[in-house]
Structures are given as C-alpha cells and as structure tokens.
VOGU-3710 file (C-alpha; in Angstrom, 3 decimals, decimal comma):
1> msalsvrqvr> 0,000/0,000/0,000  1,610/3,259/-1,132  2,393/5,971/1,376  0,135/9,009/1,555  1,368/12,435/0,505  1,155/15,461/2,795  -1,865/16,733/0,881  -3,647/13,357/1,028  -3,085/13,141/4,772  -4,459/16,656/5,275
11> vrflvlhglr> -7,550/16,068/3,115  -8,366/12,829/4,930  -7,879/14,500/8,304  -10,225/17,355/7,371  -12,919/15,012/6,021  -12,839/12,856/9,156  -12,719/15,922/11,413  -15,761/17,467/9,727  -17,750/14,232/9,900  -16,913/13,939/13,604
21> wlpvglmipv> -18,362/17,387/14,439  -21,339/17,616/12,057  -23,584/15,418/14,281  -22,590/17,559/17,271  -23,875/20,643/15,467  -27,184/18,865/14,884  -27,628/18,162/18,588  -26,500/21,460/20,115  -29,796/23,352/19,540  -32,133/20,531/20,606
31> lillmqergl> -30,410/18,358/23,218  -31,713/20,052/26,371  -35,160/20,643/24,848  -35,348/16,983/23,803  -34,609/15,798/27,321  -37,197/18,199/28,747  -39,692/16,854/26,225  -39,016/13,401/27,678  -40,049/14,708/31,117  -36,654/15,318/32,700
41> tltqiglaaa> -35,852/18,393/34,778  -32,835/20,624/34,275  -31,428/19,362/37,562  -31,684/15,761/36,372  -30,085/16,673/33,052  -27,222/18,453/34,808  -26,575/15,559/37,165  -26,600/13,082/34,290  -24,215/15,221/32,244  -21,758/15,161/35,142
51> aqgiivlile> -21,234/11,462/34,379  -19,426/12,452/31,185  -16,983/14,741/32,939  -16,156/12,198/35,640  -15,529/9,398/33,160  -13,425/11,597/30,866  -11,295/12,684/33,815  -10,714/9,042/34,796  -10,107/7,643/31,311  -8,468/10,517/29,396
61> lptagladal> -4,848/9,564/30,036  -5,272/5,759/30,060  -7,010/5,839/26,686  -4,391/8,218/25,299  -1,628/5,895/26,428  -3,503/3,015/24,810  -3,725/4,955/21,527  0,012/5,663/21,581  0,809/2,015/22,376  -1,799/0,150/20,316
71> grrpvlvias> -2,389/2,564/17,449  -4,695/5,469/16,696  -6,928/3,690/14,158  -8,247/0,890/16,428  -8,869/3,327/19,280  -10,765/5,715/16,982  -12,856/2,832/15,631  -13,793/1,780/19,171  -14,599/5,425/19,990  -16,880/5,698/16,966
81> vvnlasgall> -18,764/2,532/17,902  -19,272/3,815/21,456  -20,452/7,176/20,105  -22,919/5,411/17,833  -24,277/3,415/20,769  -24,648/6,607/22,803  -26,511/8,367/19,974  -28,845/5,432/19,394  -29,648/5,263/23,120  -30,347/9,008/23,179
91> vvadtfallv> -33,081/8,549/20,559  -35,108/6,435/23,013  -33,842/7,690/26,393  -36,809/8,902/28,424  -35,710/8,246/32,015  -33,018/9,635/34,255  -31,188/6,280/34,355  -31,066/6,017/30,560  -29,844/9,595/30,293  -27,021/8,846/32,743
101> avwalqgvfr> -26,089/5,899/30,515  -26,092/8,176/27,437  -23,704/10,631/29,066  -21,528/7,874/30,514  -21,082/6,426/27,033  -20,303/9,928/25,793  -17,611/10,156/28,456  -16,016/6,921/27,225  -16,247/8,201/23,649  -14,698/11,559/24,482
111> aldsgplesw> -11,822/9,940/26,368  -11,098/7,588/23,462  -11,597/10,272/20,807  -9,490/13,018/22,392  -6,196/13,270/20,545  -5,722/10,198/18,290  -6,981/11,736/15,035  -4,925/14,896/15,449  -1,873/12,873/16,459  -2,318/10,609/13,437
121> yvdstlaadp> -2,455/13,672/11,200  0,716/15,226/12,630  2,742/11,991/12,607  1,532/10,974/9,130  2,373/14,421/7,788  5,887/14,276/9,248  6,312/10,748/7,886  5,468/12,036/4,401  7,695/15,110/4,763  9,740/15,786/7,943
131> daayekglgq> 9,855/19,497/7,062  6,118/19,862/6,381  4,222/22,680/8,134  1,469/20,578/9,719  0,062/23,677/11,410  -1,749/24,439/8,153  -3,918/21,358/8,565  -4,492/22,013/12,282  -5,749/25,468/11,379  -7,918/24,176/8,577
141> ggtvlgvaia> -9,284/21,616/11,033  -10,539/24,477/13,184  -12,212/26,048/10,174  -13,853/22,746/9,264  -14,997/22,300/12,874  -16,680/25,711/12,960  -18,358/25,263/9,589  -19,494/21,712/10,442  -21,101/22,780/13,721  -22,726/25,817/12,115
151> agallsgglv> -24,063/23,680/9,245  -25,327/21,050/11,680  -27,119/23,688/13,751  -28,804/25,123/10,661  -29,818/21,644/9,473  -31,179/20,866/12,930  -33,338/23,983/12,867  -34,688/23,040/9,449  -35,528/19,506/10,573  -37,363/20,788/13,648
161> algpvgpvta> -39,291/23,281/11,492  -40,603/20,387/9,377  -42,475/19,150/12,424  -43,175/15,557/13,530  -42,616/12,707/11,086  -45,120/9,991/11,976  -44,426/8,858/15,554  -41,100/10,735/15,618  -41,317/14,123/17,319  -39,775/17,216/15,748
171> lttpalvava> -37,037/17,328/18,413  -36,167/13,650/17,922  -35,619/13,992/14,162  -32,191/15,708/14,470  -31,089/12,936/16,854  -31,981/10,288/14,290  -30,142/12,139/11,523  -27,136/12,545/13,836  -27,022/8,766/14,340  -27,079/8,262/10,563
181> lqvvalvall> -24,191/10,705/10,180  -22,250/8,854/12,877  -22,545/5,682/10,779  -21,186/7,621/7,785  -18,305/8,889/9,929  -17,436/5,352/11,046  -17,414/4,047/7,465  -15,231/6,982/6,389  -12,831/6,304/9,255  -12,429/2,679/8,217
191> allreprpaa> -11,864/3,692/4,602  -9,602/6,725/4,965  -7,377/6,361/8,023  -4,249/4,319/7,291  -1,742/3,486/9,973  1,224/1,098/9,942  0,662/-1,761/12,393  3,890/-3,592/13,225  2,068/-6,370/15,044  -1,423/-7,768/15,386
201> gggalrasva> -3,329/-10,379/17,320  -3,967/-11,073/20,985  -0,304/-10,943/21,975  0,157/-7,512/20,406  -2,984/-6,252/22,131  -1,811/-7,488/25,532  1,621/-5,960/24,980  0,059/-2,631/23,977  -2,191/-2,555/27,043  0,803/-3,375/29,241
211> raprmigeav> 2,809/-0,541/27,650  0,064/2,067/28,094  0,850/2,954/31,774  4,523/3,447/30,905  3,582/5,659/27,963  1,407/7,764/30,282  4,153/8,071/32,882  6,712/9,129/30,306  4,295/11,656/28,791  3,656/13,172/32,221
221> gllrrsrvll> 7,418/13,167/32,793  7,837/15,423/29,763  6,140/18,209/31,735  8,807/17,983/34,432  11,612/18,054/31,879  10,315/20,895/29,707  9,450/24,300/31,113  7,978/25,209/27,724  5,543/22,284/27,671  4,611/22,771/31,323
231> alvavelfwg> 3,695/26,401/30,666  1,657/25,506/27,573  -0,365/22,911/29,472  -0,887/25,426/32,291  -2,574/27,760/29,776  -5,419/25,221/29,632  -6,159/25,765/33,322  -6,927/29,429/32,736  -8,622/28,735/29,421  -10,946/26,096/30,915
241> fgmitfesll> -11,890/28,348/33,823  -12,554/31,373/31,617  -14,578/29,569/28,947  -17,493/29,333/31,386  -18,118/33,029/30,698  -19,094/32,651/27,048  -20,412/29,081/27,256  -22,664/29,341/30,309  -22,972/32,949/31,467  -23,544/34,649/28,103
251> pvrlaevvgd> -27,193/33,452/27,752  -27,944/34,764/31,255  -26,225/38,059/30,455  -28,131/38,389/27,182  -31,464/37,746/28,925  -30,482/40,453/31,400  -29,860/43,126/28,752  -32,804/42,095/26,539  -35,171/41,881/29,481  -36,839/38,650/28,334
261> adaaaallgp> -35,446/35,109/28,439  -37,480/33,857/25,467  -36,396/36,778/23,296  -32,778/36,189/24,321  -33,055/32,504/23,388  -34,530/33,422/20,004  -31,602/35,784/19,366  -28,963/33,359/20,548  -29,899/30,583/18,110  -28,894/32,300/14,848
271> vstvawlasa> -26,132/34,281/16,561  -24,539/31,005/17,743  -24,374/29,863/14,121  -22,704/33,149/13,184  -20,300/32,742/16,104  -19,180/29,297/14,922  -18,663/30,636/11,424  -16,629/33,461/12,963  -14,588/30,813/14,782  -13,879/29,183/11,428
281> ggaaltpllt> -12,912/32,556/9,966  -10,633/33,323/12,883  -8,883/30,029/12,338  -8,366/30,880/8,681  -6,508/34,037/9,721  -3,917/32,241/11,841  -1,387/31,971/8,984  -1,234/35,753/8,873  -0,809/35,986/12,646  1,977/33,408/12,534
291> rwlgaapaaa> 3,777/35,278/9,765  3,397/38,698/11,354  4,082/37,885/15,009  5,210/34,281/15,387  3,122/31,527/16,976  3,841/32,184/20,661  3,448/36,012/20,593  0,254/35,694/18,540  -1,169/33,137/20,987  -0,334/35,406/23,938
301> llrvvqgatv> -1,918/38,433/22,262  -5,110/36,485/21,534  -5,438/35,514/25,202  -5,522/39,214/26,084  -7,917/40,080/23,244  -10,292/37,295/24,230  -10,286/38,565/27,803  -11,229/41,995/26,467  -14,149/40,587/24,457  -15,488/38,759/27,524
311> aamgllagpv> -15,188/41,938/29,590  -17,131/43,757/26,868  -19,900/41,126/27,072  -20,151/41,799/30,782  -20,020/45,602/30,659  -21,775/46,732/27,465  -25,347/47,845/28,068  -27,205/46,835/24,898  -27,860/43,461/23,223  -26,143/44,505/19,985
321> gvlvayvvcy> -22,879/45,261/21,764  -23,047/42,059/23,809  -23,696/39,906/20,743  -20,979/41,576/18,665  -18,506/40,956/21,500  -19,716/37,331/21,640  -19,083/36,778/17,921  -15,635/38,418/18,116  -14,838/36,254/21,156  -15,514/33,121/19,107
331> avhgasnplh> -13,422/34,423/16,214  -10,511/34,880/18,628  -11,195/31,465/20,155  -11,035/29,819/16,747  -7,715/31,494/15,966  -6,202/30,628/19,358  -6,673/26,887/19,207  -4,416/25,989/16,245  -1,706/28,351/17,476  -1,746/26,733/20,900
341> mglvhrqvdg> -1,885/23,158/19,620  0,875/23,808/17,097  3,128/24,934/19,948  2,204/21,850/22,004  2,954/19,465/19,126  6,382/21,059/18,654  7,330/19,927/22,159  6,671/16,201/21,926  7,857/13,186/19,966  5,407/10,976/18,081
351> pyrtsvvsln> 5,309/7,982/20,475  3,926/10,214/23,252  1,969/12,684/21,150  -1,565/11,486/21,943  -0,816/11,233/25,662  0,484/14,792/25,820  -2,408/16,158/23,724  -4,860/14,413/26,055  -3,022/15,709/29,106  -3,234/19,220/27,670
361> smvampaaal> -6,968/18,752/27,101  -7,648/17,011/30,390  -6,472/19,826/32,660  -9,185/22,095/31,241  -11,965/19,904/32,668  -11,370/20,398/36,403  -10,621/24,049/35,651  -13,987/24,398/33,902  -15,744/22,704/36,821  -14,037/25,099/39,235
371> ggvvlglvad> -14,930/28,026/36,969  -18,573/26,990/36,939  -18,710/26,946/40,735  -16,657/30,099/41,375  -18,140/32,255/38,632  -21,637/31,032/39,466  -21,093/32,092/43,069  -19,781/35,492/41,967  -22,792/35,918/39,659  -25,210/35,116/42,490
381> ragvsaamvv> -23,497/37,496/44,910  -22,316/40,358/42,694  -24,116/39,932/39,368  -23,410/38,289/36,015  -21,395/41,278/34,786  -18,967/40,982/37,689  -18,571/37,251/37,092  -17,811/37,814/33,405  -15,181/40,428/34,249  -13,519/37,979/36,659
391> gavvlavaap> -13,502/35,341/33,922  -12,070/37,872/31,468  -9,161/38,608/33,789  -8,438/34,883/34,203  -8,357/34,415/30,420  -6,007/37,361/29,931  -3,528/36,504/32,685  -2,649/33,255/30,867  -0,806/35,284/28,211  2,627/35,291/29,978
401> lylpawraar> 2,619/31,479/29,972  3,546/31,623/26,290  6,770/33,472/27,147  8,913/30,316/27,722  8,131/29,099/24,184  8,854/32,551/22,756  12,104/32,997/24,725  13,370/29,543/23,808  12,717/30,207/20,116  14,409/33,628/20,289
411> rsgseprpag> 17,402/32,263/22,172  18,057/29,376/19,810  16,810/30,781/16,533  14,490/27,765/16,266  11,688/26,069/18,133  12,823/23,896/21,044  13,135/20,296/19,942  10,534/17,846/21,234  11,230/16,468/24,680  11,733/12,718/24,699
421> pldraptdgt> 11,959/9,976/27,318  15,766/9,947/27,205  16,093/13,614/28,114  17,388/13,793/31,646  15,739/15,960/34,235  17,956/18,567/35,907  19,512/17,309/39,110  17,947/20,127/41,117  14,450/19,125/39,988  13,870/22,426/38,206
431> psdavpsaav> 12,075/22,189/34,843  14,378/22,928/31,943  13,649/24,392/28,542  13,642/21,779/25,792  16,927/21,541/23,914  16,836/23,372/20,550  16,529/21,306/17,415  18,850/21,662/14,464  15,856/22,053/12,163  14,125/25,395/11,850
441> padvlpaaav> 10,353/24,837/11,765  7,849/27,086/10,055  6,729/28,887/13,178  10,040/30,666/13,611  11,299/31,195/10,082  11,572/34,778/8,891  8,172/36,076/7,834  8,892/35,920/4,116  9,920/32,269/4,332  6,994/30,932/6,344
451> pvprdpvpag> 4,684/28,672/4,358  1,106/29,893/4,582  -0,362/27,575/7,218  -3,470/26,750/9,045  -7,007/27,494/9,957  -8,414/26,309/13,349  -10,765/22,612/17,704  -13,101/22,873/22,134  -10,989/20,704/22,173  -10,622/19,296/23,773
461> gadapappr> -13,608/19,088/25,545  -17,221/17,938/25,777  -19,575/17,905/22,855  -21,256/20,988/24,160  -18,645/23,127/22,540  -16,446/25,882/22,975  -14,164/24,881/20,149  -12,627/21,737/21,401  -8,926/21,594/21,907
//
C-alpha cells in the first residue's frame, strides 16, 4: 500500500474531522429541549451530564496511552462505535437512568476520541515530509470544525421546522439524523485512516495494554523536563476556567440586557451559528498571525484580546454590543486553538503525542468545573457582569505562559526540539527548557519564508462546545 502524501493526509484528516463534528452541530440546539420533552428536569439533566466529565477525567490519560501504544486507528474505531451506541440510546432515552447511561457512554467516547486523530495527522504528515508545516492542517481543522457545527445547527433547525414525522417528534428527528451521520463517519474512518501496524493479534494487544501505563508516565514526565511544555499545558487551566463566561454565562447576560429570556433565546440561536462561522474565519486568519508575530506572541496576544471581548460582554449595556462581543470572542477562540496546539505538538515526539495532547486537554476539565462553581457564586453574589469580568481577567492573565516558548525560540533561533523519554531531568528538579533542534520549523522562520499555514478545535472538551482543543 503506497504511502500518503502530505496533501492526502491533510484532506483525509479534514474530512474525518468534519464528519466527527457535524452530528454535534445537529444536537447542540435541541439536546436540552429533547430531554425536557421526555419529562426530565434541568437538575436531572445536569446531574446526568456530570457522568461524562467524571468518566473523561478518569479515562483521558489511560485511553491516550492506549492509543500511543496500540495505534490510533483501532482506538478511533472503538470510539466511533461507542459514540454510535450513545446516539442510538439518546433517541429512546426517556428516564433519568437512561440519560445517565447516554452521558456515561459519551464520556467513554470523548476519552477515546481526544487526541488520536490529530496525532495521526501530525505523525503521518511528518512521515510524508519531515519538514512539512502541519500547522496548516491544524488550522484548517478548526475552520472545518466551525463550519461543520454551524451547518449542523442550521440543518437541525430546518428539521425541527418540518415538524413531527409519523411517531417521531420534531425534536427527535435531528437525533436520528445525527445517528445516521455517525454511521457515515465510522465508514469513512475505516476507509480513509491508514496506519502502519507492526504487530497484530492477541499478543500484540496485551503488549500494547501493558505498555500504556509506561507511555502515560513518560508523557507526564515530559512536563517535568520541559518548562515550555509545562507552561503551555498550564494555559489550559486558565482557558478552561474562563470559557465558562461565554459558554454558560452569556445566555444569562443576554437575557439580562434584553429583558426577556425567550427573546434572548430566540436571538442566541442564529447568533450562535454566526459565532461558529466566525470561529472558522478566525482560524483561517492564523497563517497571517503566525507570519506577522510568530506563533507564541500571537497566541499570547489572543489571550488578552479574548479577555477583552469577555469583559465587553459583561459591561456593554445593549444586546447589539453584547452579541458583537460574543461573535468576536468566538473568532478569537477559533484562531487561538491551532496556534496553541501547534506549539504543544512542537514539544513532543510521536510515540507520546496522543498522551500529551490528552493531558493538555484534560487539565481544562477540572478548571472548567471550578470556573462553573466560582463564577456562578460570583454571579449570584455580585451579578453576572462581575462574574464575566472575573472570567475575562483569568483568560487574559494566561498570556505570559507563552513566554517560555517565545524565549526559547528567540534564544536558539528555532523552536525547542521535542522532549523525549531519554532527556534527563535537571539534578535540582527544576524544569528545563527543551533543547533546541537543528531544524528550523515554520513557526520561527523569517516572515517571508513561512509557508502559509493553518485554519483552526473545544478541544478538547465535551460535545457541548467551545471549540474543542
């Protein structure tokens, strides 16, 4: 079987990435309403959804280590089957227990799905051309994500507008179509994703499972050995905390300035579609930011700009200003993700790539949970505006964490080389900057020499999206 070219790898990655997120876009507008239609309260829905977060937190690193040890393709196939089972159960779930099972399966899916496809893309691209600028595909992945979710949301609205189809309610129709699209995504995965498998059979599986804990430990050890990687992962703590502002508090803030919750909900539907398209557009602009500023300075600047947009959402008095700030916030969010992930990928070797990507994603989950509690408390005591300003400050103060990557690149004239398991930790236990590589990657070439890369995603994160990382 002939090797894939860089372009073939990128096209396959984008197709699979879009098919993964299109069903999510279908479900975003109707999921809560569908569960309420089945007689469940918001409290029950919230408690059930917590099952996803708990399971992801438990399984994120073990499944990432399994993907690095066993292979990305088999883990993604298992993830797709679990996702399909979750979607099919959602179609009929009408009790609290069944809903808990739906979200628990989603947690298993998210843990398995987080990282392997992106890692396959980066490693396959480097296998085709060690000097390839894989950031271009990461950026385009963000664009595809935004467009897929926006298209899914629009399709969902159209399906609901058609009304009931026989015994199927209007709100159930998008769930059925989402299941059909998940089948398409699984078939595409089997057809398009190629991966060399040095061994197969029960013995290889047992050996891979046995290797997974060591892979996890060595991936975690990279954080101790690389100050750059440690700082990049720490950005996710602030990012996860601050995302609560535009994921959860914005609807409450909009209802506050509009003066009517129903009117705010009616506005937020189409504006959310525009916001996801803006996220895709922001991702498409990242090549310019990389050429003008460099990856690390651009990522730091966007953290500050996003904090400013969240502060504007909290302080502007009218709905137009709040919604414009919301759309700009998503544009910045879409641009930030590929810049951040490109920097993370530069710090890690292929055998540990999925584990490190999952570790980067995983730290955002407890931070988001903490943000929900803290910002909710601030909103109850001091108002939603005050809570959004606090979240804005948290987002902005993450900007200096990109300085180690920037300083290392400036000092060496190239990006730091990926940290590997043979790199020794300093004897005093202090994290060290990764040792510079002899190669000069695209992120730090002079502006005129940089290949035009990327377009942007949440991820990261649950299927109720801020763009996943």
